[in-house]
C-alpha positions as CSV (number, residue, x, y, z in Angstrom):
1,M,49.1,43.5,107.2
2,E,46.9,41.6,104.9
3,I,46.9,38.2,106.9
4,A,46.2,39.3,110.5
5,F,44.3,42.4,109.7
6,K,42.0,41.9,106.8
7,N,39.0,44.1,107.4
8,L,39.0,47.8,106.6
9,K,38.7,49.1,110.2
10,S,41.7,47.0,111.4
11,K,43.7,48.2,108.4
12,I,42.9,52.0,109.3
13,L,43.8,51.4,112.9
14,V,47.2,49.7,111.7
15,I,48.0,52.6,109.4
16,I,47.5,55.2,112.2
17,A,49.2,53.2,114.8
18,L,52.3,52.6,112.3
19,A,52.5,56.3,111.8
20,I,52.4,57.2,115.5
21,A,54.7,54.3,116.4
22,T,57.2,55.6,113.9
23,V,57.2,59.2,115.4
24,F,57.4,57.7,118.8
25,C,60.3,55.6,117.8
26,L,62.1,58.7,116.3
27,E,61.4,60.7,119.6
28,T,63.0,57.9,121.7
29,L,66.1,57.9,119.4
30,A,66.5,61.6,119.6
31,R,66.1,61.5,123.4
32,G,68.5,58.7,123.7
33,Y,71.0,60.4,121.3
34,D,70.9,63.7,123.6
35,F,71.5,61.7,126.7
36,Y,74.3,59.5,125.2
37,T,76.2,62.5,123.7
38,S,75.9,64.7,126.6
39,I,77.3,62.1,129.0
40,V,80.1,61.0,126.5
41,S,81.2,64.6,126.0
42,G,81.6,65.2,129.8
43,D,79.4,68.3,129.8
44,Q,77.0,66.8,132.2
45,T,76.9,63.9,134.6
46,V,74.0,61.4,134.7
47,E,72.8,63.2,138.0
48,D,72.1,66.5,136.3
49,V,71.2,65.4,132.7
50,D,67.6,66.4,132.4
51,I,66.5,63.9,129.9
52,S,63.1,63.7,131.5
53,N,62.1,67.3,131.3
54,Y,58.4,67.5,131.7
55,P,57.4,68.9,128.0
56,S,59.4,66.3,126.3
57,R,58.2,63.4,128.6
58,F,54.6,64.5,128.1
59,R,54.8,64.6,124.5
60,I,56.4,61.1,124.2
61,G,54.1,59.9,126.8
62,S,51.3,61.3,124.9
63,Q,52.1,59.2,121.8
64,Y,52.4,56.2,123.9
65,L,49.0,56.8,125.3
66,V,47.5,57.1,121.8
67,L,49.1,53.9,120.8
68,T,47.5,52.2,123.8
69,V,44.1,53.6,123.1
70,I,44.4,52.4,119.4
71,Y,45.4,49.0,120.7
72,L,42.4,48.9,123.1
73,I,40.0,50.0,120.2
74,W,41.3,47.1,118.1
75,L,41.0,44.7,121.0
76,V,37.4,45.4,122.0
77,R,35.9,46.4,118.6
78,D,37.7,44.2,116.0
79,K,35.3,41.3,114.8
80,Q,37.8,39.6,112.5
81,K,38.3,35.7,112.9
82,Y,41.8,34.5,113.3
83,Q,41.5,31.0,113.1
84,G,43.9,28.9,111.0
85,Y,46.9,31.2,111.2
86,D,50.2,29.7,112.3
87,F,52.7,31.8,114.2
88,L,54.7,32.6,111.0
89,D,51.6,34.1,109.5
90,I,51.3,36.3,112.6
91,L,54.9,37.3,112.3
92,K,54.6,38.3,108.8
93,S,51.7,40.5,109.6
94,T,53.3,42.3,112.6
95,W,57.2,42.6,112.1
96,V,57.0,46.2,111.4
97,F,55.7,47.0,114.9
98,L,58.3,44.6,116.2
99,A,61.0,46.3,114.2
100,I,59.9,49.8,115.4
101,A,60.0,48.6,119.2
102,F,63.6,47.2,118.6
103,I,64.8,50.1,117.0
104,G,63.6,52.6,119.6
105,Y,66.1,53.6,122.3
106,P,65.6,53.1,125.9
107,F,64.1,55.8,128.2
108,T,65.6,54.4,131.6
109,Q,69.2,53.9,132.4
110,D,68.6,50.2,133.6
111,I,70.2,48.7,130.6
112,Y,73.6,50.7,131.2
113,L,73.4,48.9,134.5
114,Y,72.9,45.5,133.2
115,L,75.8,46.0,130.8
116,Q,78.0,47.2,133.7
117,Y,77.3,44.0,135.7
118,G,78.2,42.1,132.6
119,L,81.6,44.0,132.1
120,M,82.2,43.4,136.0
121,A,81.9,39.6,135.5
122,I,83.9,39.5,132.3
123,N,86.7,41.3,134.4
124,G,86.6,39.0,137.3
125,L,84.3,40.8,139.7
126,N,81.3,39.3,141.5
127,P,78.5,41.8,140.8
128,Y,76.6,40.3,144.0
129,L,79.6,41.3,146.2
130,S,80.9,44.6,144.4
131,A,78.8,47.5,143.6
132,S,78.4,49.0,140.0
133,G,80.3,52.0,141.0
134,D,83.3,50.0,142.3
135,F,84.3,49.2,138.8
136,A,85.5,51.9,136.3
137,S,84.4,51.2,132.8
138,V,83.3,53.2,129.7
139,L,79.6,52.7,131.2
140,S,80.5,54.3,134.6
141,P,79.3,57.8,133.6
142,F,76.0,56.3,132.6
143,I,75.4,54.6,136.0
144,F,72.9,56.0,138.4
145,W,72.3,53.2,140.9
146,N,75.6,52.5,142.6
147,Q,74.6,49.0,144.2
148,T,75.4,45.3,144.0
149,S,73.2,43.4,141.3
150,T,69.7,42.7,142.2
151,Y,69.3,40.4,139.2
152,G,69.8,36.6,139.2
153,P,72.4,34.6,137.6
154,I,70.2,33.8,134.5
155,S,70.0,37.5,133.7
156,Q,73.5,37.8,134.4
157,I,74.4,35.4,131.6
158,F,72.6,37.6,129.2
159,F,74.4,40.7,130.7
160,I,77.8,39.1,130.0
161,I,76.9,38.2,126.4
162,S,75.8,41.8,125.6
163,A,78.6,43.3,127.5
164,A,81.2,41.5,125.4
165,F,80.3,44.0,122.7
166,V,80.6,47.1,124.8
167,P,84.3,47.6,124.0
168,V,83.2,47.9,120.3
169,S,80.6,50.4,121.3
170,P,78.2,50.9,124.4
171,I,75.3,51.4,121.9
172,L,76.1,48.0,120.1
173,G,76.0,46.4,123.7
174,V,72.7,48.1,124.3
175,Y,71.1,46.6,120.9
176,I,72.6,43.3,121.4
177,F,70.8,43.1,124.7
178,K,67.7,44.5,123.1
179,F,67.9,41.9,120.5
180,I,68.0,39.1,123.1
181,C,64.8,40.6,124.8
182,L,63.1,40.7,121.3
183,L,63.8,37.0,120.8
184,F,62.3,36.1,124.2
185,H,59.3,38.2,123.7
186,L,58.8,36.4,120.3
187,F,59.3,33.1,122.2
188,N,56.8,34.0,124.9
189,S,54.3,34.9,122.2
190,Y,54.9,31.6,120.5
191,L,54.4,29.6,123.6
192,I,51.1,31.5,124.4
193,W,50.0,30.8,120.6
194,R,50.9,27.1,120.8
195,E,49.1,26.8,124.2
196,I,45.7,28.6,123.2
197,R,45.7,28.4,119.4
198,L,43.0,25.8,119.3
199,N,40.7,27.9,121.6
200,N,38.0,30.4,120.3
201,Y,39.9,33.7,120.0
202,G,43.2,31.9,121.1
203,I,45.0,33.2,118.0
204,R,43.4,36.6,118.5
205,I,44.9,36.6,122.2
206,A,48.3,35.4,121.0
207,I,48.4,38.6,118.7
208,A,47.1,40.8,121.5
209,Y,49.9,39.5,123.7
210,L,52.6,40.1,120.9
211,L,51.5,43.5,120.1
212,N,50.7,44.9,123.6
213,P,52.1,48.4,123.5
214,L,53.1,47.9,127.4
215,L,55.0,44.6,126.5
216,L,56.5,46.1,123.3
217,F,57.9,49.2,124.9
218,E,59.0,47.8,128.2
219,L,60.3,44.4,127.4
220,V,61.7,45.3,123.9
221,T,62.3,49.0,123.5
222,E,63.2,49.4,127.2
223,A,64.7,45.8,127.4
224,H,63.9,45.0,131.2
225,V,64.7,41.7,132.4
226,D,61.1,41.0,133.3
227,V,60.8,39.4,129.8
228,F,62.7,36.5,131.1
229,V,60.5,36.1,134.1
230,C,57.5,36.2,131.6
231,T,59.1,33.2,130.0
232,T,59.4,31.3,133.0
233,I,55.9,32.0,134.1
234,I,54.5,30.8,130.9
235,L,56.6,27.5,131.1
236,A,55.8,27.0,134.9
237,T,51.9,27.6,134.5
238,T,51.5,25.3,131.5
239,A,53.6,22.6,133.0
240,I,51.4,22.8,136.2
241,V,48.1,22.6,134.4
242,K,49.5,19.6,132.6
243,R,50.7,18.1,135.9
244,K,54.3,18.1,134.8
245,Y,55.2,19.3,138.3
246,V,59.1,18.8,138.3
247,R,59.2,20.9,135.0
248,G,57.0,23.4,136.8
249,I,59.2,23.7,139.8
250,L,62.2,24.0,137.6
251,A,60.8,26.8,135.5
252,I,59.7,28.7,138.7
253,W,63.4,28.4,139.7
254,L,64.5,29.7,136.4
255,G,62.4,32.6,137.1
256,I,63.8,33.3,140.6
257,L,67.2,33.0,139.1
258,S,66.3,35.8,136.6
259,K,64.6,38.2,139.1
260,T,63.7,37.3,142.6
261,L,59.9,38.0,142.6
262,P,58.8,34.4,141.5
263,I,59.9,33.0,144.8
264,I,56.4,33.9,146.1
265,L,55.1,31.2,143.9
266,L,56.9,28.3,145.6
267,P,54.9,27.9,148.9
268,L,51.7,27.7,146.8
269,F,53.1,25.0,144.5
270,F,54.4,23.0,147.6
271,T,51.0,23.4,149.2
272,L,49.4,21.6,146.1
273,L,51.7,18.8,146.1
274,F,51.4,18.3,149.9
275,K,47.6,18.4,149.6
276,Q,47.6,15.8,146.8
277,K,50.1,13.6,148.8
278,R,52.4,13.7,145.8
279,W,55.5,12.7,148.1
280,K,58.0,11.6,145.5
281,I,57.4,14.9,143.3
282,L,57.4,17.0,146.6
283,S,60.7,15.4,147.7
284,S,62.2,15.9,144.4
285,S,61.2,19.6,144.3
286,I,62.7,20.1,147.8
287,I,65.8,18.4,146.8
288,L,66.0,20.4,143.5
289,S,65.4,23.7,145.5
290,I,68.0,22.8,148.1
291,S,70.7,21.8,145.5
292,I,70.2,25.2,143.6
293,I,70.5,27.1,146.8
294,L,73.6,25.3,147.9
295,A,75.1,25.6,144.4
296,L,74.6,29.3,144.5
297,Q,76.0,29.4,148.0
298,Y,79.2,27.9,147.0
299,S,79.7,29.8,143.9
300,I,78.3,33.4,143.2
301,L,76.4,34.1,146.4
302,P,78.8,33.1,149.2
303,S,77.6,35.6,151.9
304,V,74.3,36.8,153.6
305,E,75.1,40.3,151.9
306,S,75.2,38.7,148.4
307,W,71.9,37.1,149.1
308,K,70.4,40.4,150.3
309,S,71.5,41.9,147.0
310,L,68.8,40.1,145.2
311,L,66.1,41.9,147.3
312,N,67.0,45.2,145.7
313,P,68.2,47.1,148.8
314,G,69.0,50.1,146.7
315,V,65.5,51.3,146.7
316,G,65.4,51.1,150.5
317,D,62.9,53.3,151.9
318,L,62.2,54.9,148.4
319,V,58.5,55.1,147.1
320,S,57.2,55.7,143.6
321,G,53.9,55.3,142.1
322,S,52.4,53.2,144.8
323,L,49.9,53.6,147.7
324,H,52.9,54.4,149.6
325,D,53.9,57.1,147.4
326,L,50.3,58.6,147.5
327,L,50.3,58.6,151.3
328,K,53.7,60.4,151.3
329,L,52.3,63.1,149.0
330,I,49.5,63.5,151.4
331,V,51.5,63.7,154.7
332,N,54.0,66.0,152.9
333,S,51.6,68.3,151.4
334,E,51.6,71.9,152.4
335,Y,48.1,71.6,153.6
336,V,48.9,69.1,156.2
337,E,51.9,71.1,157.2
338,Y,49.8,74.3,157.4
339,L,47.0,72.6,159.4
340,F,49.1,70.6,161.5
341,P,52.6,72.2,161.9
342,N,53.9,69.8,164.6
343,F,52.6,66.8,162.5
344,A,55.0,67.4,159.8
345,I,58.0,67.5,162.1
346,N,57.2,64.7,164.5
347,Y,55.0,62.1,162.9
348,Q,55.4,61.8,159.0
349,D,58.3,59.2,159.0
350,N,56.6,57.2,161.6
351,I,53.2,57.1,159.6
352,L,55.1,56.0,156.3
353,T,57.0,53.4,158.2
354,A,54.0,52.0,159.8
355,F,52.0,51.9,156.7
356,R,54.8,50.2,154.9
357,Y,54.8,47.4,157.4
358,L,51.3,47.2,157.6
359,T,51.0,46.4,153.9
360,Y,53.7,43.8,154.3
361,F,51.6,42.4,157.2
362,C,48.4,42.4,155.1
363,F,50.1,40.7,152.2
364,A,51.3,38.0,154.4
365,A,47.8,37.4,155.9
366,Y,46.3,37.4,152.4
367,Y,49.0,35.0,151.2
368,A,48.4,32.7,154.2
369,W,44.7,32.7,153.4
370,V,45.4,31.7,149.7
371,V,47.6,28.9,151.1
372,G,44.8,27.8,153.4
373,K,42.3,27.7,150.7
374,A,44.5,25.8,148.5
375,Y,45.0,23.2,151.2
376,W,41.5,23.0,152.6
377,N,39.3,23.3,149.4
378,K,38.7,19.8,148.2
379,N,38.0,20.8,144.7
380,Y,41.2,22.9,144.4
381,S,42.9,22.1,141.3
382,E,46.0,22.9,139.1
383,S,44.0,25.6,137.2
384,N,43.0,27.1,140.6
385,L,46.8,27.1,141.5
386,V,47.7,29.1,138.6
387,V,45.2,31.6,138.9
388,D,46.1,32.1,142.6
389,M,49.8,32.6,141.6
390,G,48.5,35.5,139.4
391,W,46.4,37.0,142.3
392,V,49.3,36.9,144.8
393,T,51.5,38.6,142.3
394,L,48.9,41.3,141.6
395,V,48.2,41.9,145.4
396,L,52.1,42.3,146.0
397,L,52.6,44.8,143.3
398,L,49.3,46.6,143.9
399,F,49.4,46.9,147.7
400,A,52.8,45.9,149.2
401,T,55.5,47.2,146.4
402,P,56.5,50.9,147.6
403,W,58.8,51.3,144.7
404,L,56.5,50.6,141.8
405,M,57.7,50.9,138.2
406,P,55.7,50.5,135.1
407,W,57.3,47.5,133.7
408,Y,56.6,45.6,137.1
409,P,53.1,44.5,135.9
410,T,54.5,42.9,132.7
411,I,54.7,39.7,134.5
412,L,51.0,39.6,134.9
413,F,50.3,39.5,131.2
414,P,51.4,35.8,130.8
415,F,48.8,34.8,133.6
416,I,46.1,37.0,131.7
417,A,46.8,35.5,128.4
418,L,46.6,31.7,129.9
419,N,43.8,32.4,132.1
420,L,40.9,34.3,130.4
421,H,38.5,32.2,132.5
422,A,39.4,34.0,135.5
423,R,37.8,37.2,134.3
424,W,38.1,39.6,137.1
425,F,41.7,38.7,137.6
426,C,42.3,39.5,134.0
427,V,40.3,42.7,134.1
428,T,42.0,43.9,137.2
429,S,45.5,43.0,136.2
430,F,45.0,44.5,132.7
431,T,43.8,47.7,133.9
432,F,46.6,47.8,136.4
433,G,49.3,47.4,133.9
434,V,47.8,49.8,131.1
435,V,46.8,52.6,133.3
436,L,50.0,52.5,135.5
437,S,52.3,52.8,132.4
438,C,50.2,55.5,130.8
439,A,50.1,57.5,134.0
440,F,53.8,57.1,134.4
441,Y,54.8,58.2,131.0
442,T,52.4,61.0,130.5
443,L,52.1,62.5,133.9
444,G,54.9,61.1,136.1
445,Y,54.7,60.2,139.9
446,G,54.6,62.8,142.5
447,P,56.0,66.4,142.2
448,L,57.8,65.7,138.9
449,Y,60.4,68.3,137.6
450,G,58.5,71.1,139.5
451,Q,55.0,69.9,137.9
452,I,53.1,69.0,141.0
453,L,49.6,68.6,140.0
454,P,50.2,66.2,137.0
455,G,52.6,64.1,139.0
456,V,50.1,63.7,141.8
457,I,47.3,62.8,139.5
458,G,49.8,60.2,137.8
459,T,50.3,58.8,141.2
460,V,46.6,58.5,141.9
461,L,46.0,56.9,138.5
462,A,48.6,54.4,139.0
463,T,46.8,52.3,141.5
464,I,43.3,53.6,142.3
465,P,41.6,52.4,139.1
466,A,42.8,48.8,139.5
467,I,41.9,48.9,143.3
468,A,38.3,50.3,142.2
469,I,37.9,47.3,140.0
470,L,39.3,44.9,142.5
471,L,36.8,46.1,145.1
472,F,33.8,46.9,143.1
473,G,34.2,45.3,139.6
474,R,31.7,42.4,140.1
475,K,29.1,45.0,140.4
476,I,29.3,45.5,136.8
477,R,27.1,42.6,136.3
478,Q,24.2,45.1,136.9
479,F,25.1,46.5,133.5
480,P,23.8,44.2,130.7
481,Q,25.6,46.3,128.1
482,F,29.0,45.2,129.6
483,E,27.8,41.5,130.0
484,K,26.9,41.7,126.1
485,L,30.2,43.0,125.2
486,L,32.0,40.1,127.0
487,R,29.9,37.6,125.2
488,S,30.4,39.2,121.8
489,K,34.2,39.0,122.4
490,G,34.0,35.3,123.4
491,L,35.1,36.1,126.9
492,L,31.7,34.9,128.3
493,S,29.6,32.1,127.1
494,Y,25.8,32.6,126.6
495,N,24.8,30.1,129.0
496,R,26.7,31.8,131.9
497,R,26.3,34.9,133.9
498,I,29.1,37.1,135.2
499,P,30.2,35.5,138.5
500,N,29.6,37.4,141.7
């Protein structure tokens, strides 16, 4: 730790973080072992294995919370200068945390689903046409979601590579995929370091991205496919800012082919090209997009149902951790049922459905406003476009995603690292991701395992703090101490005020 963490305070934080991270890693291994052996032995099924009993969840979640607090202390209070370090120097100083994240065993069961889709493809089944439960394998007892694949063909390639090792051992397949995700996280961190290393605090931001507990846990320990999306976002945004538009559109499509969400970035990108009258590039981008769609249509996505599979129909009307979940908790509460007994019977479902479509409509209206701003603003630039891409992603997750998982906001962090000048976007997105994950892993969402109050608090914390900052954050300029803090960290120059 002598290269990246020289001063005494940083070293103390590192030692404490290493101790807690090691315990956290051992806890995940024990939890994963109990889950795996109980399924393999046939004593229990995936539906009734209580791997997430509340005391265990709270204990492990509390360790994650402490790690996050230590990270925030280092991020805010550390005054060390990091100029002159290359990426290899950073890795030499941080490899222990990366190794711990890799060794830890996944909490969720998504990785078994990834491997199942890989096995299906190896055995000649199209995972976009056949549900995971339609194929019997050694992984079948571990599968909770019986549905067709919601992940794009780029992700599917890595599923296949990892699944090839499952016949040797399912655990080996798990760690092969985790290793792939680790390599991508390292690559993402390298891309960010390369892009901002010459800026003041650029190397520090790259280290902060590399060691972010949320990213290490969700993208390396949990091995979620969002790590591939992060790669494509970094490639797309850096290409767009440098006006390498064809490379940018290709990167966006690689993101769509990993996980569908980046599709919301395409209209904004096309709007900029249309506004600037870059007809050749716009034509090339449209031709490229049509070619990709046709190639998919005539290969692995031959039907409407296979295309719908990419929209994650498995969650359907389910809600979790979102404003929709909070509303459901309210309308289903015993207080509402007591005060309005007929309401509980006749109107609950209608209100929840109406709210769902209202949030969709509001997001569409917001998106249309952003597109209009991009077209009519004469001074609109590539940098503005990249920030707006981050904003529409944040607004979609925060307001119009009923099923909200703690790893979803990880795709916001590349936008944060590369757009520190957009301070309120960065503060809001960072708060959203960090608080959401801490709330989920310590308190859970909703009435979790009979623990109603903690789960309700977790659901509130998942979204309300970020919304409060989004709506009222700029009022913070009234507090000179906060402005002074931003300046001391290089996030605000001395000749500028916090923008209104």
